[in-house]
Structures are given as C-alpha cells and as structure tokens.
N, C-alpha and C positions, 0 to 999 in steps of 0.2 A: 854699732848702740840697737838692743836687746826690748823688746817690744815692751815687757816691764816697765823700762825705765823711763818710755816716753810717756809710758801711760801717768806714770807717775808725774812727771811734767807737764802732760795738762789737765790732770784732776790739781796740783800746782796753780797753775794757773786760770782757768779757768773760778779757778775757788777763790783766788786776790782778786780777778776784775769783775767778779761777782758782788766780792766784800765794794769794788771804788759803785762801782752801778749803785745801790741799793742805798748808800750812801750818797749820791747829789743830785738823789732823785729830793722833784718839790716831797714834806709833805703836809699834806689830807687837811689834817687836824692844824687846832689854831689857838692860841692861849684862851679862848676863851669852853674851851673843849675840855679843859683840863677843870673847869668848874661849874661841869652840867652843863653846859650851854649846848642848847643842840642847834646851833646856824651852820650846819654843812651845807655848801652847794655842789653840788658833780657838773663836773666841766667835763669834757672830753679833752683827751692829751694829744696835743698840735708840737710840733718840730724836733724840737734838741729834747722836749722830753718824751715825747714819744719814742723817741730812736731810741731814750738811752733807756722806756720801759721795756724794748723790745728786743734789745740787746742784753737785758737780765736775765727774759727768758730764755734763751738761745744757750748764755749762758748757765747755768744753771737747770740745762735738759744736758748738754753735755758732761757735769759734773755728776749727772749723776748717774748717765752711763756712761761717764768714767768710772765711776766706786764699782758701780754692776757689772764692769767688764774684766776689770781688778778684780774683782771677785772671784770670776768665773777663770782667771785666766789658769791657776792651779790644776784645776780639775778638766784644765783643755790638752796641759801639754803633757799630764798622766796616760 
C-alpha cells in the first residue's frame, strides 16, 4: 500500500469520526436562546463530555495535518 492511499484513509476516517464526535456533543444553547433570551450558564466539561470534546480536537488536528500532508505529497515525490 502506498503512503498516499494510507493518507486518504486517515483523512476519511478522521473526518467521519470528527463529524460523529461533533454530533454527539451537548448543545450549549437552549430553546430560550432562539427567542432572544440570554440565560446562558457556563459550566466546565466533565466526564464523557470532556473526553468527547478532547477527542474532537485531536481528530480535527489529525484531519488538517493529513490534508496538508496530502497537498505536500506530490511536491515531495517530484
């Protein structure tokens, strides 16, 4: 298997997993925020919510780095 193919699988996998992590996270805005109410409550992330948030950040970094590596790959092989 070539490095370019592995890079494509890493990009695709990290993108799909990142979408799932984003969709699983709790939303910060309640129904009242849609009507102009500013009753926001800022809390710290704990437990699974914090782990999911951290995983989303890691997957986003892997996704961006794999895209940058794929863009640089043709110039490295030439």
